[in-house]
C-alpha positions as CSV (number, residue, x, y, z in Angstrom):
1,M,-14.4,0.0,19.8
2,E,-11.3,2.2,19.9
3,K,-11.0,5.7,18.6
4,L,-8.5,8.5,18.3
5,I,-8.9,11.7,20.2
6,I,-6.9,14.6,18.8
7,H,-6.6,18.2,20.0
8,G,-5.3,20.1,17.0
9,G,-3.1,23.0,16.7
10,N,0.3,21.7,18.0
11,P,3.1,22.2,15.5
12,L,5.2,19.1,14.8
13,R,8.9,19.0,15.6
14,G,11.5,16.3,15.7
15,T,12.5,13.2,13.9
16,V,10.3,10.2,12.8
17,R,11.6,7.0,11.3
18,I,9.6,5.4,8.4
19,S,8.8,1.7,8.6
20,S,9.2,-0.9,5.8
21,A,6.7,-0.6,3.1
22,K,3.3,-2.2,3.5
23,N,2.7,-2.5,-0.3
24,A,6.1,-4.1,-0.7
25,V,6.2,-6.5,2.3
26,L,2.9,-8.2,1.5
27,P,3.8,-9.6,-1.9
28,I,7.3,-10.4,-0.6
29,I,5.8,-12.4,2.2
30,V,3.6,-14.3,-0.4
31,A,6.7,-15.0,-2.4
32,T,8.1,-17.0,0.4
33,L,5.8,-19.7,-0.7
34,L,8.2,-20.3,-3.6
35,P,11.6,-21.3,-2.3
36,E,12.6,-24.7,-1.1
37,T,14.4,-23.5,1.9
38,P,13.3,-20.9,4.6
39,A,13.3,-17.2,3.7
40,T,13.5,-14.3,6.2
41,I,12.2,-10.8,6.1
42,V,14.0,-8.3,8.4
43,D,12.5,-5.3,10.1
44,A,8.9,-6.1,9.1
45,P,6.4,-3.5,10.0
46,D,3.8,-4.2,12.8
47,L,0.6,-4.0,10.7
48,D,-2.7,-5.9,10.8
49,D,-2.2,-6.6,7.0
50,V,1.1,-8.3,7.8
51,A,-0.5,-10.4,10.5
52,T,-3.4,-11.4,8.2
53,I,-1.0,-12.5,5.3
54,C,1.0,-14.5,7.8
55,S,-2.2,-16.2,8.9
56,V,-3.1,-16.9,5.3
57,L,0.3,-18.6,4.7
58,E,0.0,-20.6,8.0
59,S,-3.4,-21.9,6.9
60,L,-1.7,-23.4,3.9
61,G,0.9,-25.1,6.1
62,V,3.8,-22.6,6.0
63,K,5.8,-22.5,9.3
64,V,6.0,-18.8,10.3
65,D,8.4,-17.7,13.0
66,R,8.0,-14.1,14.4
67,H,10.6,-12.5,16.5
68,E,10.8,-8.7,17.0
69,G,10.1,-7.7,13.5
70,R,12.1,-10.6,12.0
71,L,9.8,-13.0,10.1
72,T,11.0,-16.4,8.8
73,F,8.9,-18.5,6.5
74,D,9.4,-22.2,5.8
75,A,7.1,-23.4,2.9
76,S,9.0,-26.6,2.3
77,D,6.2,-28.8,3.5
78,I,2.9,-27.1,2.4
79,K,0.2,-29.4,1.5
80,R,-2.9,-27.2,1.1
81,A,-3.7,-25.1,-2.0
82,E,-6.9,-23.6,-0.5
83,A,-7.2,-20.5,1.5
84,S,-10.2,-19.8,3.8
85,Y,-12.9,-17.3,3.0
86,E,-12.6,-15.8,6.5
87,L,-8.9,-14.9,6.0
88,M,-9.1,-14.0,2.3
89,S,-12.1,-11.6,3.0
90,R,-10.0,-9.4,5.2
91,M,-7.6,-8.2,2.6
92,R,-7.4,-7.9,-1.2
93,A,-3.7,-8.5,-1.4
94,S,-4.3,-12.1,-0.2
95,F,-5.3,-12.9,-3.7
96,L,-1.6,-12.8,-4.6
97,I,-1.1,-16.3,-3.3
98,M,-2.8,-17.7,-6.5
99,G,0.3,-17.3,-8.7
100,P,2.8,-19.0,-6.4
101,L,0.3,-21.7,-5.5
102,L,-0.2,-22.5,-9.2
103,A,3.5,-22.5,-9.8
104,K,4.4,-24.7,-6.8
105,M,1.3,-26.9,-6.3
106,G,-0.3,-26.9,-9.8
107,H,-3.6,-26.1,-8.0
108,A,-5.2,-23.1,-6.1
109,R,-8.6,-22.7,-4.8
110,I,-9.2,-19.2,-3.3
111,A,-12.0,-17.3,-1.9
112,L,-12.7,-13.9,-3.7
113,P,-10.7,-11.2,-1.9
114,G,-11.9,-8.4,0.4
115,G,-10.2,-5.1,1.6
116,C,-10.9,-1.5,1.4
117,M,-13.9,-0.7,-0.6
118,I,-12.3,2.0,-2.8
119,G,-13.1,0.6,-6.2
120,S,-13.8,-2.6,-8.2
121,R,-10.1,-3.6,-8.6
122,P,-11.0,-6.6,-10.7
123,I,-9.0,-9.8,-10.7
124,D,-9.7,-10.5,-14.4
125,L,-6.2,-9.4,-15.4
126,H,-4.7,-12.0,-13.1
127,L,-6.9,-14.8,-14.3
128,K,-6.4,-14.0,-18.0
129,A,-2.7,-14.2,-17.5
130,F,-2.9,-17.5,-15.7
131,E,-5.0,-18.9,-18.5
132,A,-2.5,-17.7,-21.1
133,M,0.1,-19.6,-19.2
134,G,-1.9,-22.8,-19.4
135,A,-3.9,-22.9,-16.2
136,E,-7.6,-23.9,-16.3
137,I,-9.7,-21.4,-14.3
138,H,-13.1,-21.9,-12.9
139,M,-15.3,-19.5,-10.7
140,G,-18.3,-20.3,-8.6
141,N,-19.7,-20.1,-5.1
142,G,-17.4,-17.2,-4.2
143,F,-14.3,-19.1,-5.1
144,V,-11.8,-19.0,-8.0
145,E,-10.1,-22.4,-8.7
146,G,-7.1,-22.8,-10.9
147,R,-5.4,-26.0,-12.2
148,A,-2.1,-26.4,-14.0
149,P,-1.3,-30.1,-13.4
150,N,1.5,-30.0,-16.1
151,G,2.9,-26.8,-14.8
152,L,2.8,-23.3,-16.3
153,T,4.3,-22.2,-19.6
154,G,5.8,-18.9,-20.3
155,T,4.1,-16.6,-22.8
156,T,3.7,-12.9,-23.7
157,I,1.1,-11.2,-21.5
158,Y,-0.2,-7.6,-22.2
159,L,-1.9,-6.0,-19.3
160,D,-4.9,-3.7,-20.3
161,F,-4.0,-1.6,-17.2
162,P,-0.5,-1.5,-15.4
163,S,-2.0,-3.2,-12.4
164,V,0.5,-3.6,-9.5
165,G,-1.3,-6.7,-8.2
166,A,-1.5,-8.4,-11.5
167,T,2.1,-7.7,-12.2
168,E,3.2,-9.2,-8.9
169,N,1.0,-12.3,-9.3
170,I,2.2,-13.0,-12.8
171,L,5.8,-12.5,-11.7
172,M,5.5,-15.2,-8.9
173,A,3.7,-17.5,-11.3
174,A,6.4,-17.1,-14.0
175,V,9.6,-17.5,-12.1
176,T,9.5,-21.4,-12.3
177,A,7.4,-21.6,-15.5
178,K,8.7,-23.3,-18.5
179,G,10.4,-20.9,-20.9
180,Q,10.1,-17.1,-21.0
181,T,7.3,-14.9,-19.8
182,I,7.1,-11.3,-21.0
183,I,4.8,-8.9,-19.2
184,E,3.9,-5.8,-21.3
185,N,2.4,-2.7,-19.8
186,A,3.6,-3.9,-16.5
187,A,3.4,-1.8,-13.4
188,E,6.6,0.2,-12.6
189,E,6.1,0.9,-8.8
190,P,9.1,0.7,-6.5
191,E,7.3,-2.2,-4.8
192,I,7.5,-4.2,-8.0
193,V,11.2,-3.6,-8.1
194,D,11.6,-4.7,-4.5
195,L,9.7,-8.0,-5.1
196,V,11.9,-8.7,-8.1
197,T,15.1,-8.0,-6.1
198,F,13.8,-10.5,-3.6
199,L,12.9,-13.1,-6.3
200,N,16.2,-12.7,-8.1
201,S,18.3,-13.0,-4.9
202,M,16.5,-16.4,-4.5
203,G,17.7,-17.5,-7.9
204,A,15.0,-16.2,-10.2
205,N,16.0,-14.6,-13.6
206,I,13.9,-11.4,-14.1
207,K,14.9,-8.3,-16.1
208,G,13.2,-5.0,-16.6
209,A,11.7,-4.4,-13.2
210,G,10.8,-0.6,-13.0
211,T,10.1,-0.5,-16.7
212,N,6.8,-1.3,-18.5
213,V,8.2,-4.5,-20.0
214,I,9.5,-7.3,-17.7
215,R,11.1,-10.5,-18.9
216,V,11.2,-13.6,-16.8
217,E,13.2,-16.7,-17.7
218,G,11.8,-19.7,-15.8
219,V,14.3,-21.5,-13.4
220,K,13.9,-24.9,-11.8
221,S,13.8,-23.9,-8.2
222,L,14.5,-21.1,-5.7
223,L,16.3,-21.0,-2.4
224,G,15.4,-18.7,0.5
225,V,17.4,-15.7,1.5
226,E,17.3,-12.8,4.0
227,H,15.7,-9.6,2.8
228,T,15.2,-6.1,4.1
229,V,12.1,-4.3,2.5
230,I,12.3,-0.8,1.1
231,P,10.9,2.1,3.2
232,D,7.2,2.9,3.0
233,R,6.9,5.9,0.6
234,I,3.2,6.3,1.4
235,E,3.9,6.5,5.2
236,A,6.8,9.0,4.4
237,G,4.4,11.0,2.2
238,T,1.8,11.1,5.0
239,F,4.3,12.5,7.5
240,M,5.5,15.0,5.0
241,I,1.9,16.3,4.4
242,A,1.3,16.3,8.2
243,A,4.3,18.6,8.8
244,A,3.2,20.8,5.9
245,M,-0.4,21.0,7.1
246,V,0.2,21.5,10.9
247,G,3.4,23.5,10.5
248,G,6.7,23.0,12.2
249,D,10.1,21.3,11.4
250,V,10.2,17.5,10.9
251,L,13.1,15.3,9.8
252,I,11.6,12.1,8.3
253,S,14.3,9.4,8.1
254,N,14.6,6.1,6.2
255,V,13.2,7.7,3.1
256,L,14.0,7.1,-0.6
257,S,13.1,10.6,-1.9
258,E,13.4,9.4,-5.5
259,H,10.2,7.4,-4.8
260,L,8.3,10.6,-4.0
261,K,9.1,13.0,-6.8
262,P,5.5,13.9,-7.5
263,L,4.7,14.7,-3.9
264,L,7.9,16.7,-3.5
265,A,7.0,18.8,-6.5
266,K,3.5,19.4,-5.3
267,L,4.6,20.4,-1.8
268,H,7.0,22.9,-3.4
269,E,4.1,24.3,-5.4
270,A,2.1,24.5,-2.1
271,G,4.9,26.7,-0.6
272,V,6.3,24.1,1.7
273,K,10.1,23.9,2.2
274,V,11.4,20.5,1.6
275,V,15.1,19.6,2.1
276,K,16.3,16.3,0.7
277,E,19.2,14.6,2.5
278,F,21.0,11.3,2.0
279,D,18.2,9.0,3.3
280,S,15.9,11.5,4.8
281,V,13.6,14.5,4.0
282,R,13.2,17.6,6.2
283,V,9.9,19.4,5.9
284,I,9.6,23.0,7.2
285,S,6.2,24.8,7.2
286,D,4.4,27.7,8.7
287,G,1.0,26.1,7.9
288,H,0.2,28.6,5.2
289,I,-0.6,26.5,2.1
290,T,-0.8,27.6,-1.5
291,S,-3.6,25.7,-3.3
292,T,-2.4,23.4,-6.0
293,D,-3.9,20.8,-8.3
294,I,-3.1,17.1,-8.4
295,K,-4.1,14.2,-10.7
296,T,-3.4,10.6,-9.5
297,L,-1.7,8.3,-12.0
298,P,0.1,5.0,-11.9
299,Y,3.8,5.3,-10.9
300,P,5.7,7.5,-11.5
301,G,2.6,9.8,-11.4
302,F,1.1,11.1,-8.2
303,P,0.2,8.1,-6.0
304,T,-3.5,7.4,-5.4
305,D,-2.5,6.3,-1.9
306,L,-1.6,10.0,-1.1
307,Q,-4.6,11.6,-2.7
308,A,-6.8,11.7,0.5
309,Q,-4.0,13.1,2.6
310,F,-3.2,15.8,0.0
311,M,-6.9,16.7,-0.2
312,A,-6.8,17.3,3.5
313,L,-3.9,19.6,3.0
314,M,-5.8,21.5,0.2
315,T,-8.8,22.1,2.5
316,I,-6.7,24.9,4.2
317,G,-5.2,26.2,1.0
318,N,-5.5,29.9,0.1
319,K,-7.9,29.4,-2.9
320,E,-9.4,26.7,-5.0
321,S,-7.7,23.4,-6.0
322,K,-8.7,20.4,-8.1
323,I,-8.0,16.8,-7.0
324,T,-8.6,14.4,-9.9
325,E,-8.6,10.6,-9.2
326,T,-8.0,8.4,-12.2
327,V,-6.9,5.1,-10.5
328,F,-9.9,4.1,-8.4
329,E,-13.5,5.1,-9.1
330,N,-14.7,5.3,-5.5
331,R,-11.8,7.0,-3.6
332,F,-13.6,10.1,-2.4
333,M,-15.4,8.5,0.6
334,H,-13.3,10.8,2.8
335,V,-15.0,13.9,1.3
336,G,-18.1,13.7,3.5
337,E,-16.0,13.3,6.6
338,L,-13.8,16.3,5.8
339,Q,-17.0,18.3,5.2
340,R,-18.1,17.4,8.7
341,M,-14.9,19.2,9.8
342,G,-15.8,22.4,7.8
343,A,-14.0,21.6,4.6
344,S,-15.5,23.1,1.4
345,I,-15.4,20.4,-1.2
346,R,-17.7,19.5,-4.1
347,V,-17.3,16.4,-6.3
348,E,-17.9,16.4,-10.0
349,G,-17.3,12.9,-11.4
350,R,-13.7,12.0,-10.7
351,T,-12.7,15.5,-9.7
352,A,-13.1,17.1,-6.3
353,I,-13.0,20.9,-6.2
354,V,-11.6,22.0,-2.9
355,T,-12.0,25.7,-1.8
356,G,-9.6,26.4,1.1
357,V,-11.0,27.6,4.4
358,P,-9.1,29.5,7.2
359,F,-9.2,26.5,9.4
360,L,-11.0,23.1,10.0
361,K,-13.1,22.4,13.1
362,G,-12.9,19.3,15.3
363,A,-15.7,16.8,14.8
364,F,-16.5,13.1,15.2
365,V,-15.6,11.3,11.9
366,R,-14.9,7.8,10.9
367,A,-12.1,6.3,8.7
368,T,-13.9,4.9,5.7
369,D,-10.7,3.2,4.4
370,L,-7.0,3.1,5.2
371,R,-5.8,6.4,3.5
372,A,-9.0,8.2,4.4
373,G,-8.2,7.4,8.0
374,A,-4.7,8.9,7.6
375,A,-6.2,12.1,5.9
376,L,-8.7,12.5,8.8
377,T,-5.9,12.2,11.3
378,L,-4.0,14.9,9.5
379,A,-7.1,17.1,9.5
380,G,-7.6,16.5,13.2
381,L,-4.0,17.6,13.9
382,S,-4.6,20.8,12.1
383,A,-8.2,21.5,13.2
384,H,-9.4,23.8,16.0
385,G,-10.9,21.9,18.9
386,Q,-11.3,18.1,19.5
387,T,-11.5,15.5,16.7
388,E,-12.6,11.9,17.3
389,I,-11.9,9.3,14.7
390,G,-13.6,5.9,14.7
391,E,-13.2,2.7,12.6
392,L,-9.5,2.5,13.5
393,H,-9.0,-1.0,12.0
394,H,-8.6,0.7,8.6
395,I,-5.6,2.7,10.0
396,D,-4.2,-0.3,11.7
397,R,-3.9,-2.1,8.4
398,G,-1.3,0.1,7.0
399,Y,0.4,2.4,9.5
400,D,3.0,1.1,12.0
401,H,2.6,2.7,15.4
402,L,1.1,5.9,13.9
403,V,-0.1,7.4,17.2
404,E,3.2,6.9,19.0
405,K,5.1,8.4,16.1
406,L,2.9,11.5,16.0
407,Q,3.2,11.8,19.8
408,G,6.9,11.8,19.5
409,L,6.6,14.8,17.2
410,G,4.5,16.7,19.8
411,A,1.0,15.9,18.5
412,D,-1.8,15.8,21.1
413,I,-3.3,12.5,20.0
414,V,-4.3,9.5,22.1
415,R,-6.0,6.1,21.4
416,V,-8.8,5.2,23.8
417,N,-11.2,2.3,24.2
418,E,-14.9,3.4,24.3
419,D,-16.0,0.4,26.3
């Protein structure tokens, strides 16, 4: 078992480059199931989730070539439409293969997905959409099976919630369906826009990405292209909060600041200086934080994936703040771990009331999920004394060389093997 050992108190200074977005690259990798010729992703991040989704595609018969961040996928000869339970159980995003498999093979049999246990995240929105497009859906023995032997047919689909995953899965099912598919109350995240950019560059006909109504005209076939994924706004936000919390002067490059407007506004409220440049953001902080409230919402609201990190920041605020989580019902598992470090937090339903303390204290804590692991890392960088963080597999799912990047900014952080 590996763990992080952090000695807090070092200000962060220097430049860090943000990797390609985890939440964009995963559906784009899945979308490489659709074209008749190979597709390539440039500058892919080195993440456990990327390795997992590549293994899922390989299990279906996709040829995957990996070379220094360059991934090429050839799905021209896939024969299987069933993904193993062992692979699917590792990551919830793996369920995204159902849409393209139904579109390409007319059949999909998929084990129910796993991933971070931060809420129910039901797949019923996906399944209702596939049924509306003409697929027959059956569930049992831990599997979902879909059949569309005559292909899928476009229709109007209203999502009860603007689910990112459901929007992506429907898009990939719809690109080669007969006629027009309209997705109403669609998710508007930048990762949706990037997926549509990729699909359209391969020959799809999709309009409205980035709005809550997306229209898809089915086409006969797609051809593979080369694509560079957008920067990871959640990784960028994590480093911005780190610089704010620990203090220092950090230039964060390869950032699209328009994707981070809610965080920029809240950091300004917290008394942190943020300077936007062409493709970078500079964060200057003395470590003194003004407490401020946040409420997570679907994009363009404050991202749920930055809630844990922002809560860590508020633990050293100058008074009381309220953190309200509206997207996932079980995303306060990091509260108990932050309390072990001296944080003053009480939870009332979906709101955490955080009373700032002068400083956090190093402790042994564990990452309960991906973003909780990031929050505890930030807390450790700020805390007095030594912090040890276990369960690193959660962090490895979504942060590309986090330790090395923090070391490059002057953090006293190392990764050790306990054996």
